[in-house]
Backbone as JSON, one array per atom type, in Angstrom:
{
  "sequence": "XXXXXXXXXXXXXXXXXXXXXXXXXXXXXXXXXXXXXXXXXXXXXXXXXXXXXXXXXXXXXXXXXXXXXXXXXXXXXXXXXXXXXXXXXXXXXXXXXXXXXXXXXXXXXXXXXXXXXXXXXXXXXXXXXXXXXXXXXXXXXXXXXXXXXXXXXXXXXXXXXXXXXXXXXXXXXXXXXXXXXXXXXXXXXXXXXXXXXXXXXXXXXXXXXXXXXXXXXXXXXXXXXXXXXXXXXXXXXXXXXXXXXXXXXXXXXXXXXXXXX",
  "N": [[85.99, -126.62, 154.44], [84.25, -128.83, 155.0], [81.46, -129.25, 156.36], [81.81, -132.08, 159.16], [79.48, -133.23, 160.06], [77.39, -132.62, 157.99], [79.28, -135.13, 156.39], [77.53, -137.61, 155.68], [75.53, -136.44, 154.07], [76.23, -135.46, 151.62], [77.54, -137.65, 150.75], [75.22, -139.42, 150.11], [74.16, -137.45, 148.26], [75.36, -137.71, 146.51], [75.41, -140.6, 145.62], [73.81, -140.55, 144.89], [73.39, -138.79, 142.15], [74.82, -140.16, 140.35], [73.2, -142.66, 139.78], [70.63, -140.73, 138.93], [71.8, -138.85, 137.36], [73.03, -136.8, 137.63], [74.26, -132.86, 138.05], [77.36, -132.41, 139.22], [78.02, -129.82, 141.28], [80.1, -126.98, 141.12], [81.67, -124.57, 142.85], [83.5, -121.28, 144.09], [83.27, -121.9, 146.92], [80.84, -123.03, 147.54], [79.65, -126.24, 146.91], [78.97, -129.56, 145.75], [75.01, -131.32, 144.34], [72.87, -131.23, 141.92], [69.83, -133.3, 141.09], [67.75, -133.17, 140.68], [64.81, -132.65, 139.08], [62.13, -131.71, 140.41], [62.41, -132.19, 143.8], [63.66, -131.42, 146.75], [65.79, -131.67, 148.79], [66.88, -134.33, 147.36], [68.35, -132.41, 146.11], [71.55, -130.88, 147.7], [73.58, -128.49, 148.16], [77.09, -127.16, 149.69], [77.82, -125.73, 151.87], [81.89, -124.32, 152.05], [82.84, -122.08, 153.28], [82.03, -118.76, 154.09], [78.69, -118.12, 152.72], [75.88, -116.14, 150.4], [72.22, -116.23, 150.1], [71.78, -114.75, 147.69], [74.14, -116.02, 146.89], [73.18, -119.34, 146.39], [70.77, -119.21, 145.57], [71.31, -118.76, 143.24], [73.27, -120.37, 142.4], [71.7, -123.01, 142.61], [70.19, -122.61, 140.49], [67.26, -122.87, 139.62], [65.9, -124.58, 140.74], [64.34, -126.29, 143.25], [66.02, -127.04, 146.89], [68.5, -128.3, 148.69], [70.97, -126.32, 151.06], [73.38, -126.26, 152.98], [75.32, -124.29, 154.84], [78.37, -122.63, 156.95], [78.15, -120.39, 158.04], [75.76, -118.13, 159.8], [74.24, -116.3, 157.62], [74.38, -113.5, 156.91], [71.44, -110.65, 158.39], [71.13, -108.67, 156.7], [72.13, -110.03, 154.51], [70.12, -112.13, 153.83], [67.62, -110.57, 153.56], [68.39, -109.38, 150.61], [66.42, -108.35, 147.88], [65.73, -110.81, 145.87], [66.63, -112.62, 147.69], [64.16, -114.17, 149.11], [62.84, -115.94, 148.88], [64.25, -118.53, 149.8], [64.0, -118.97, 152.32], [65.9, -119.29, 155.65], [66.68, -121.94, 157.51], [67.62, -123.13, 160.61], [68.84, -126.21, 161.28], [69.62, -128.69, 163.56], [71.81, -130.76, 163.89], [72.91, -133.92, 164.97], [73.44, -137.44, 167.19], [73.87, -140.39, 167.9], [73.3, -143.54, 169.49], [73.86, -146.46, 168.18], [72.94, -149.44, 169.59], [72.18, -147.8, 171.83], [69.07, -146.26, 173.78], [66.24, -148.24, 175.44], [63.93, -150.33, 172.97], [60.67, -148.82, 171.95], [57.99, -148.44, 173.14], [55.36, -150.92, 172.85], [53.42, -150.12, 169.03], [50.41, -149.44, 167.75], [50.94, -151.15, 164.89], [52.24, -151.51, 161.07], [55.66, -151.53, 160.87], [57.15, -151.87, 157.84], [59.64, -152.64, 155.26], [60.82, -151.0, 152.39], [59.37, -152.53, 149.91], [58.57, -152.93, 146.96], [57.59, -151.78, 144.48], [54.65, -150.98, 144.81], [54.5, -150.58, 147.06], [56.27, -148.46, 147.35], [54.86, -146.61, 146.32], [53.07, -145.51, 148.35], [54.8, -144.67, 150.58], [55.8, -142.49, 148.79], [53.8, -141.42, 148.75], [53.42, -140.18, 151.36], [55.57, -139.39, 152.2], [55.87, -136.79, 150.38], [53.43, -135.34, 150.72], [53.49, -134.91, 153.75], [56.15, -133.52, 153.49], [56.32, -131.82, 151.52], [56.4, -131.95, 148.88], [56.71, -132.9, 145.3], [54.88, -134.18, 143.41], [55.46, -135.53, 141.1], [58.67, -136.16, 141.93], [58.39, -139.23, 141.92], [59.29, -141.06, 140.24], [61.56, -140.46, 140.03], [62.73, -140.7, 143.13], [62.17, -143.95, 142.79], [64.05, -144.36, 140.9], [65.96, -145.09, 142.74], [65.68, -145.9, 144.5], [65.35, -148.83, 143.12], [68.11, -148.3, 142.66], [69.45, -148.53, 145.1], [68.31, -149.62, 146.79], [66.69, -152.11, 148.31], [66.89, -154.35, 146.15], [69.32, -153.34, 145.14], [72.08, -152.2, 145.64], [71.51, -151.6, 148.5], [72.63, -149.76, 149.96], [70.48, -147.82, 150.92], [67.44, -148.13, 152.88], [63.54, -147.97, 152.4], [61.53, -146.56, 154.86], [58.56, -147.87, 155.94], [55.93, -146.6, 157.76], [52.54, -148.34, 158.66], [49.07, -147.49, 159.98], [46.54, -149.49, 160.67], [46.67, -150.59, 158.02], [46.68, -148.28, 156.07], [49.52, -145.95, 154.44], [51.04, -144.07, 156.82], [53.38, -142.8, 158.67], [56.91, -142.02, 157.38], [60.47, -143.45, 156.83], [63.84, -142.75, 156.05], [67.19, -144.51, 155.9], [70.57, -144.54, 155.56], [73.18, -146.29, 154.7], [76.72, -146.01, 154.96], [79.95, -147.8, 155.92], [80.3, -147.2, 158.76], [78.96, -145.3, 159.23], [74.39, -144.82, 159.98], [72.69, -142.64, 158.35], [69.82, -141.13, 159.26], [66.93, -139.95, 157.92], [64.18, -137.89, 156.04], [62.42, -138.59, 157.53], [58.89, -138.77, 158.36], [55.48, -137.78, 158.8], [52.27, -137.92, 158.75], [49.74, -135.81, 159.69], [47.82, -136.52, 160.99], [48.02, -139.05, 162.41], [50.04, -138.94, 163.96], [51.29, -138.1, 167.46], [51.06, -141.09, 167.87], [53.27, -142.8, 168.96], [54.63, -143.75, 165.95], [57.11, -142.26, 164.82], [59.25, -142.74, 167.03], [59.09, -145.75, 166.51], [60.32, -145.23, 164.15], [62.53, -144.86, 164.48], [63.94, -146.8, 166.34], [63.07, -149.36, 164.61], [65.09, -148.26, 162.79], [67.7, -148.48, 163.45], [68.09, -150.71, 164.6], [67.71, -152.32, 162.28], [71.15, -151.01, 161.01], [71.95, -151.8, 162.81], [72.99, -154.37, 163.1], [73.9, -154.55, 160.81], [76.68, -154.18, 162.42], [77.31, -150.98, 162.34], [77.67, -148.72, 164.39], [77.1, -146.29, 164.89], [75.12, -143.49, 164.48], [73.1, -140.93, 162.39], [71.6, -137.17, 161.96], [69.98, -134.33, 160.71], [67.78, -132.98, 162.77], [64.56, -130.88, 162.59], [63.6, -128.21, 164.14], [61.13, -129.13, 165.79], [61.45, -131.14, 165.76], [63.03, -132.19, 166.81], [62.69, -133.48, 170.02], [61.92, -136.06, 169.79], [64.13, -137.23, 169.16], [65.53, -137.1, 170.39], [64.57, -137.93, 173.03], [65.21, -141.28, 172.09], [67.79, -141.11, 171.81], [68.86, -139.16, 171.05], [72.11, -136.95, 170.52], [72.64, -133.43, 170.71], [74.77, -132.36, 168.21], [76.02, -129.99, 167.3], [74.21, -126.08, 166.32], [72.73, -126.41, 162.71], [72.97, -124.47, 159.99], [70.66, -123.57, 157.14], [70.03, -123.38, 153.66], [67.29, -123.5, 152.38], [64.6, -123.98, 148.85], [62.16, -124.42, 147.92], [60.58, -124.51, 145.66], [59.51, -125.12, 142.17], [60.83, -124.97, 138.91], [59.62, -122.04, 137.48], [57.31, -123.5, 134.99], [57.18, -125.76, 135.42], [55.76, -125.51, 138.37], [53.14, -126.16, 138.38], [51.43, -128.37, 139.79], [51.31, -128.71, 143.25], [51.81, -129.44, 146.78], [51.16, -128.64, 150.57], [51.98, -126.85, 152.68], [55.7, -127.86, 154.51], [55.7, -129.98, 157.74], [57.59, -130.4, 159.22]],
  "CA": [[86.29, -128.01, 154.94], [82.73, -128.8, 155.23], [80.93, -129.26, 158.21], [81.74, -133.36, 159.08], [77.88, -134.13, 160.17], [77.23, -133.66, 156.38], [79.12, -135.99, 155.22], [76.52, -138.64, 154.97], [74.38, -136.39, 153.05], [77.15, -135.36, 150.68], [77.75, -138.89, 150.29], [74.03, -139.84, 149.24], [73.22, -137.06, 147.51], [76.3, -137.88, 144.74], [75.6, -141.26, 145.15], [71.99, -140.67, 143.99], [73.43, -138.14, 140.9], [75.27, -140.92, 139.29], [71.51, -143.12, 138.93], [69.89, -140.2, 138.14], [72.31, -138.44, 135.82], [72.62, -135.72, 138.52], [75.0, -132.38, 138.07], [78.36, -132.0, 139.91], [78.09, -127.8, 141.58], [81.82, -127.4, 141.62], [81.69, -122.99, 142.83], [84.12, -121.32, 144.86], [82.88, -121.93, 148.91], [80.41, -124.33, 147.16], [79.66, -128.18, 146.02], [77.44, -130.75, 145.78], [75.03, -131.94, 143.46], [71.72, -131.18, 141.71], [69.58, -133.96, 140.87], [65.78, -133.19, 140.56], [63.21, -130.86, 139.09], [61.09, -131.36, 142.29], [62.34, -132.46, 145.13], [64.64, -131.01, 147.39], [65.97, -133.47, 149.14], [67.55, -134.61, 146.58], [69.26, -131.25, 145.89], [71.95, -130.33, 148.72], [75.0, -127.96, 148.45], [77.26, -127.52, 151.37], [78.79, -124.38, 151.63], [82.81, -124.26, 152.46], [82.97, -120.64, 153.28], [80.57, -117.5, 153.78], [77.97, -117.78, 151.06], [75.06, -115.43, 150.59], [71.5, -116.22, 149.97], [72.04, -114.62, 146.07], [74.69, -117.54, 145.8], [73.1, -119.56, 146.17], [70.18, -118.96, 144.34], [71.97, -118.95, 141.6], [73.47, -122.36, 141.67], [69.83, -123.89, 142.73], [69.65, -123.22, 138.82], [65.79, -122.64, 139.23], [65.63, -126.17, 141.55], [64.21, -126.76, 144.99], [67.18, -128.08, 147.73], [68.48, -127.43, 150.39], [72.68, -125.19, 151.43], [73.9, -126.33, 154.05], [76.1, -123.3, 155.78], [79.4, -122.73, 157.23], [77.53, -119.31, 158.54], [74.93, -117.6, 159.4], [74.0, -115.14, 156.78], [73.67, -111.62, 157.98], [70.2, -109.8, 158.18], [70.86, -107.72, 155.82], [72.43, -110.76, 153.1], [68.31, -112.82, 154.34], [66.35, -109.24, 153.45], [68.67, -108.42, 149.67], [66.29, -108.69, 146.35], [65.11, -112.62, 144.78], [66.44, -114.01, 148.85], [62.95, -114.57, 150.02], [62.21, -117.08, 148.44], [65.26, -119.57, 149.87], [64.1, -119.44, 153.78], [67.41, -119.43, 156.53], [66.27, -122.34, 158.84], [68.09, -124.28, 161.24], [68.67, -127.84, 162.0], [70.36, -129.57, 164.41], [72.99, -132.13, 163.85], [72.74, -135.08, 166.43], [74.35, -138.53, 166.64], [73.33, -141.54, 168.72], [74.75, -145.03, 169.61], [72.46, -147.63, 167.58], [72.28, -150.2, 170.78], [71.22, -146.97, 172.53], [68.12, -146.68, 174.78], [65.28, -149.6, 175.04], [63.37, -150.12, 172.03], [59.64, -147.74, 172.21], [56.63, -149.84, 173.22], [54.24, -151.2, 171.24], [52.23, -149.5, 168.37], [49.55, -150.29, 167.16], [51.13, -150.45, 163.23], [53.16, -151.55, 160.89], [57.09, -151.3, 159.77], [57.35, -151.99, 157.07], [60.87, -151.98, 154.11], [59.38, -150.52, 150.93], [60.36, -153.29, 148.48], [57.47, -153.08, 145.76], [56.55, -150.23, 143.39], [53.33, -150.36, 145.32], [54.85, -149.27, 148.46], [57.23, -146.88, 147.32], [54.42, -144.62, 145.88], [52.69, -145.58, 149.52], [55.81, -143.79, 151.12], [56.24, -141.22, 147.98], [52.14, -139.91, 148.56], [52.49, -139.05, 152.95], [56.61, -138.18, 151.82], [55.16, -135.65, 149.45], [51.96, -134.71, 152.19], [53.68, -133.91, 155.43], [57.44, -132.78, 153.08], [55.87, -130.45, 150.84], [57.16, -131.97, 148.12], [55.82, -132.22, 144.81], [54.52, -136.1, 143.41], [56.34, -135.72, 140.11], [59.11, -137.0, 142.22], [58.12, -140.92, 142.6], [59.72, -141.32, 139.41], [63.29, -140.13, 140.82], [62.38, -142.09, 144.01], [62.16, -145.54, 141.88], [65.48, -144.94, 140.11], [66.71, -144.47, 143.35], [64.99, -147.23, 145.49], [65.96, -149.14, 142.68], [69.59, -148.44, 142.06], [69.57, -148.65, 145.94], [68.15, -150.62, 148.03], [66.98, -154.58, 149.26], [67.28, -155.1, 144.96], [70.49, -152.88, 144.23], [73.15, -152.29, 146.49], [71.61, -151.9, 149.92], [72.81, -148.7, 150.89], [69.01, -147.07, 151.81], [66.78, -148.47, 153.32], [62.56, -146.93, 152.52], [60.65, -147.38, 156.07], [57.05, -146.75, 155.97], [54.26, -147.35, 158.92], [50.9, -147.88, 158.13], [47.67, -147.5, 160.73], [45.31, -150.0, 160.35], [46.84, -150.84, 156.14], [46.67, -147.67, 155.74], [50.18, -145.6, 154.51], [51.07, -142.61, 158.08], [54.88, -142.33, 158.09], [57.79, -143.05, 156.44], [61.8, -142.86, 156.72], [64.86, -143.34, 155.52], [68.64, -145.23, 155.85], [71.99, -144.83, 154.22], [74.58, -146.92, 155.62], [78.37, -146.34, 154.78], [80.66, -148.77, 156.89], [80.85, -146.83, 160.25], [77.57, -144.72, 160.07], [73.84, -144.04, 159.43], [71.98, -141.22, 158.46], [67.74, -140.81, 159.26], [66.49, -138.7, 156.87], [62.69, -138.38, 155.73], [61.09, -139.27, 158.85], [58.0, -137.85, 158.6], [54.26, -139.13, 159.6], [50.5, -137.35, 158.69], [49.06, -134.73, 160.74], [46.06, -137.21, 161.13], [48.32, -140.07, 162.71], [50.54, -137.88, 165.57], [51.2, -138.84, 168.93], [50.76, -142.55, 168.52], [55.07, -143.18, 168.78], [55.34, -144.08, 164.79], [58.3, -142.18, 164.86], [59.88, -143.5, 167.2], [59.71, -146.36, 166.0], [60.68, -146.36, 162.55], [63.89, -145.0, 164.13], [64.09, -147.9, 166.02], [63.64, -149.89, 163.03], [66.43, -147.58, 162.03], [68.72, -148.92, 164.69], [68.37, -152.51, 164.11], [68.52, -152.31, 160.55], [71.11, -150.9, 161.22], [73.2, -152.55, 163.84], [72.34, -155.28, 161.85], [74.98, -154.74, 159.09], [77.25, -154.06, 162.4], [76.98, -150.07, 162.48], [77.28, -148.7, 165.91], [76.96, -144.76, 165.38], [74.18, -142.56, 163.75], [73.38, -139.38, 163.13], [70.68, -136.54, 161.33], [69.68, -133.27, 160.94], [66.41, -132.91, 162.79], [63.97, -129.87, 162.84], [63.34, -127.96, 166.49], [60.3, -129.45, 166.26], [61.76, -132.94, 166.18], [64.4, -132.64, 168.54], [62.73, -133.81, 171.2], [61.49, -137.02, 169.33], [65.38, -137.74, 169.02], [66.19, -136.42, 172.29], [64.22, -139.71, 173.63], [65.49, -142.2, 171.3], [69.09, -141.48, 172.91], [70.18, -139.17, 170.28], [72.86, -135.63, 171.72], [72.71, -132.87, 169.51], [76.53, -131.91, 168.44], [76.01, -128.68, 166.97], [72.75, -126.44, 165.08], [73.4, -126.51, 161.09], [72.19, -123.48, 159.78], [70.67, -123.93, 155.82], [68.81, -122.33, 153.41], [65.97, -124.2, 151.5], [64.43, -123.65, 148.87], [61.47, -126.08, 148.06], [60.09, -124.05, 144.43], [60.36, -125.96, 141.03], [60.99, -124.27, 138.05], [58.32, -121.49, 136.96], [56.79, -123.7, 134.46], [56.48, -126.38, 137.25], [54.91, -125.06, 139.28], [51.18, -126.9, 138.59], [51.14, -129.28, 141.13], [52.65, -128.65, 144.39], [51.34, -129.77, 147.66], [50.62, -127.63, 150.86], [53.98, -126.51, 153.83], [55.99, -128.74, 155.79], [55.14, -128.99, 159.4], [59.05, -131.23, 160.02]],
  "C": [[84.7, -127.96, 154.75], [82.07, -129.38, 156.48], [80.71, -131.12, 158.6], [80.56, -134.31, 159.2], [77.28, -133.68, 158.93], [77.63, -134.22, 155.42], [77.95, -137.37, 154.56], [75.81, -138.47, 153.99], [74.87, -136.57, 152.04], [77.52, -136.61, 149.95], [76.26, -139.66, 150.17], [73.46, -138.69, 148.09], [74.29, -137.37, 145.72], [76.39, -139.78, 144.77], [74.1, -141.62, 144.14], [72.58, -140.26, 142.12], [74.13, -139.04, 140.68], [74.4, -142.72, 139.19], [70.6, -142.17, 138.57], [70.64, -138.62, 137.52], [72.58, -137.32, 136.45], [74.06, -134.99, 137.69], [75.51, -131.86, 138.95], [78.36, -130.26, 140.08], [80.12, -127.86, 141.91], [81.93, -124.94, 142.25], [82.97, -122.74, 143.93], [83.1, -121.22, 147.11], [81.64, -123.13, 148.26], [80.04, -125.1, 146.39], [78.71, -128.95, 146.18], [76.93, -130.91, 144.54], [73.19, -131.45, 143.87], [71.0, -132.22, 140.84], [68.1, -134.2, 140.88], [65.65, -132.2, 140.38], [62.84, -130.83, 139.86], [61.72, -131.73, 143.44], [63.67, -132.46, 146.19], [65.23, -131.28, 148.07], [67.35, -134.17, 147.99], [68.6, -133.98, 145.8], [70.03, -131.04, 146.72], [73.4, -129.65, 147.54], [75.76, -127.47, 149.94], [79.05, -126.26, 150.61], [80.06, -124.19, 152.88], [83.09, -123.39, 153.28], [81.34, -119.42, 153.28], [79.98, -117.83, 152.1], [76.53, -116.53, 151.19], [74.05, -116.13, 149.62], [71.15, -116.41, 148.38], [72.23, -115.98, 145.61], [74.11, -118.34, 145.62], [72.6, -120.51, 145.55], [71.21, -119.44, 143.34], [72.32, -120.33, 141.18], [73.44, -123.5, 141.63], [69.96, -124.14, 141.68], [67.82, -122.73, 139.19], [65.03, -124.01, 140.02], [65.29, -125.72, 143.24], [65.45, -127.15, 145.69], [67.1, -127.24, 148.73], [70.28, -126.6, 150.29], [73.4, -124.91, 152.14], [74.97, -124.74, 154.38], [76.54, -123.55, 156.64], [78.95, -121.57, 158.08], [76.77, -119.07, 158.82], [75.2, -116.71, 158.15], [73.76, -114.09, 157.22], [72.07, -110.88, 157.55], [70.32, -109.11, 156.67], [71.0, -108.51, 153.82], [70.34, -111.74, 153.3], [67.5, -111.73, 153.28], [66.69, -109.37, 151.52], [67.08, -109.15, 148.82], [66.72, -110.01, 146.01], [66.24, -113.36, 146.88], [65.14, -114.69, 149.57], [62.59, -115.24, 149.53], [63.69, -118.82, 148.89], [65.9, -118.99, 151.87], [64.97, -119.52, 154.27], [66.26, -120.22, 157.5], [67.98, -122.54, 159.53], [67.67, -125.15, 162.3], [69.49, -128.05, 162.74], [70.64, -131.08, 164.59], [72.76, -132.97, 165.0], [73.42, -136.24, 166.53], [73.84, -138.86, 167.76], [73.99, -142.84, 168.49], [73.25, -146.04, 169.17], [72.39, -148.71, 168.1], [71.66, -149.14, 171.41], [70.11, -146.94, 173.36], [67.15, -148.21, 174.73], [64.28, -149.47, 174.52], [61.51, -149.06, 173.31], [59.62, -149.05, 172.33], [56.35, -149.86, 172.11], [53.76, -150.42, 171.48], [51.23, -150.83, 167.57], [49.6, -149.54, 165.08], [51.98, -151.25, 162.81], [54.34, -151.36, 160.46], [56.75, -151.64, 159.15], [58.64, -151.87, 156.34], [60.12, -151.8, 153.15], [60.39, -151.98, 150.28], [59.44, -152.73, 146.92], [56.8, -151.65, 145.82], [55.36, -149.83, 145.04], [53.87, -149.44, 146.59], [55.85, -148.29, 148.39], [56.44, -146.42, 146.74], [53.25, -144.8, 147.37], [53.38, -144.4, 149.97], [56.08, -142.8, 150.06], [55.41, -140.52, 148.76], [52.22, -139.13, 149.98], [54.48, -138.58, 152.86], [56.6, -136.61, 151.33], [53.76, -134.9, 150.14], [52.41, -134.06, 153.26], [55.12, -133.11, 154.43], [57.06, -131.57, 152.94], [56.32, -130.68, 149.53], [56.07, -132.03, 146.88], [56.4, -133.72, 143.76], [54.78, -135.8, 142.44], [57.83, -136.51, 140.73], [59.43, -137.91, 142.52], [59.09, -141.35, 141.55], [61.27, -141.16, 139.68], [63.65, -141.15, 141.88], [63.08, -143.65, 143.12], [62.91, -145.49, 141.59], [66.09, -145.3, 140.76], [66.77, -145.96, 143.77], [66.23, -149.01, 144.78], [67.43, -150.41, 142.35], [70.14, -149.51, 144.0], [69.49, -149.19, 147.43], [67.76, -152.19, 148.16], [67.53, -154.96, 147.0], [68.27, -154.39, 143.66], [71.48, -152.57, 145.39], [73.48, -151.7, 147.67], [71.97, -151.18, 150.62], [71.59, -147.91, 151.58], [68.0, -148.19, 151.54], [64.99, -147.29, 153.92], [62.05, -147.74, 154.2], [59.75, -146.64, 155.41], [56.11, -147.9, 157.44], [52.63, -147.28, 158.43], [50.15, -148.22, 159.71], [46.46, -148.56, 160.26], [45.24, -150.1, 158.25], [46.57, -150.06, 155.69], [48.39, -146.43, 156.05], [50.11, -144.09, 155.83], [52.2, -141.86, 157.81], [56.11, -142.64, 157.57], [59.79, -142.08, 157.47], [62.82, -143.57, 156.41], [66.09, -143.87, 156.11], [69.17, -145.12, 155.04], [73.06, -144.66, 155.15], [75.59, -146.47, 155.11], [78.26, -147.24, 155.72], [80.59, -148.01, 158.67], [79.4, -145.79, 160.24], [76.64, -144.79, 159.61], [73.28, -143.32, 159.97], [70.87, -141.74, 158.27], [68.04, -140.03, 158.66], [64.85, -139.52, 156.96], [62.24, -138.55, 156.48], [59.81, -138.12, 158.73], [55.67, -138.14, 158.59], [53.0, -137.46, 159.6], [50.19, -136.88, 159.91], [48.37, -135.97, 161.44], [46.72, -138.72, 162.57], [49.23, -139.53, 164.19], [50.88, -138.0, 166.4], [51.07, -140.37, 169.51], [52.23, -143.27, 168.08], [55.76, -144.1, 167.53], [56.26, -143.49, 164.52], [59.51, -141.88, 165.23], [60.47, -144.78, 167.51], [60.34, -146.81, 164.52], [62.21, -145.52, 163.19], [64.61, -146.48, 164.97], [64.2, -149.36, 165.75], [64.65, -149.39, 161.86], [67.54, -147.77, 162.16], [69.05, -150.45, 164.79], [69.24, -153.28, 163.05], [70.69, -152.28, 160.97], [72.74, -151.43, 161.72], [72.91, -154.25, 163.33], [73.84, -155.72, 160.48], [76.56, -154.38, 160.42], [77.91, -152.76, 163.18], [76.56, -149.36, 163.71], [76.59, -147.19, 166.13], [75.84, -143.97, 163.51], [73.98, -140.9, 163.65], [72.27, -138.71, 162.1], [70.76, -135.43, 162.02], [68.02, -133.22, 161.3], [66.3, -131.24, 162.93], [63.88, -129.64, 163.89], [62.05, -128.75, 166.48], [59.92, -131.16, 165.88], [62.57, -133.67, 166.43], [63.88, -133.26, 169.04], [62.61, -135.3, 171.19], [62.53, -137.87, 169.63], [65.94, -137.4, 169.8], [65.35, -138.11, 172.85], [64.44, -140.58, 172.74], [67.46, -142.17, 171.72], [70.1, -140.77, 171.29], [71.22, -137.32, 171.14], [73.12, -135.11, 169.96], [74.95, -131.97, 169.96], [76.51, -129.71, 167.62], [74.65, -127.58, 165.75], [73.54, -126.27, 163.7], [72.73, -125.52, 160.16], [71.81, -123.93, 158.08], [69.59, -123.05, 155.34], [67.82, -122.62, 152.2], [64.88, -123.32, 150.75], [62.94, -124.9, 148.16], [60.51, -125.51, 146.5], [59.94, -124.97, 143.57], [60.59, -124.8, 140.65], [59.18, -123.58, 137.74], [56.77, -122.78, 136.09], [56.61, -125.29, 134.67], [56.0, -126.89, 137.62], [53.51, -125.59, 139.15], [50.77, -127.44, 139.81], [52.1, -129.63, 142.48], [51.43, -128.91, 145.79], [51.8, -129.34, 149.04], [52.54, -127.72, 151.82], [54.4, -127.62, 154.7], [55.34, -128.62, 157.47], [56.65, -129.73, 160.01], [59.62, -131.72, 160.09]]
}
């Protein structure tokens, strides 16, 4: 059984697969979708039992991606040859009511819904800089936004925060009938401490409430967890994952720095 807190990202990556012509993965104890050559967030696999890092790496077929585990692998498995490019991270599955606490204090920034190609490029530039993505994944996101964004079925909302007109922070919301999943929350390092992440969470909740959605969820990093706690989220459980941010060797010429959270 796949962890219920991961039903929303699984639904999102399945929808992305339909847009990008992604490949469904169906292996013993491991399933999901490989949708991009460049972007780990668009490639997500989900374990229904014990999976070793070696098995996870084989399933990714050389692509970057996330492998959500049912259980943490043993130290000997993490240290096995070939497993070093799939570091283990522990995310935190959190939920909140979209009505939540009072709105965040006013900020000196503009929060917009991404609509145009130029706004999408700005969104992706920030996302890549912080998340450690590959610039060439922007074309994947353009196709996704065309199909799922405001001119498509409206199941995906991309949010961009600007400070003095400069792109500063990003967020994304994937809507299902009864839940909103929050993803891709990034803030440029020089723009941190301004309340941008909290404002983006509040904008996400407002958009969900406008659709009659009362519940939100996310998978937080340890560094991001305090921001979401202040926004009314509570931790449900830890979610171990293996993460590969490498592209295929022949494609690894354009890379960004390591993500910060």
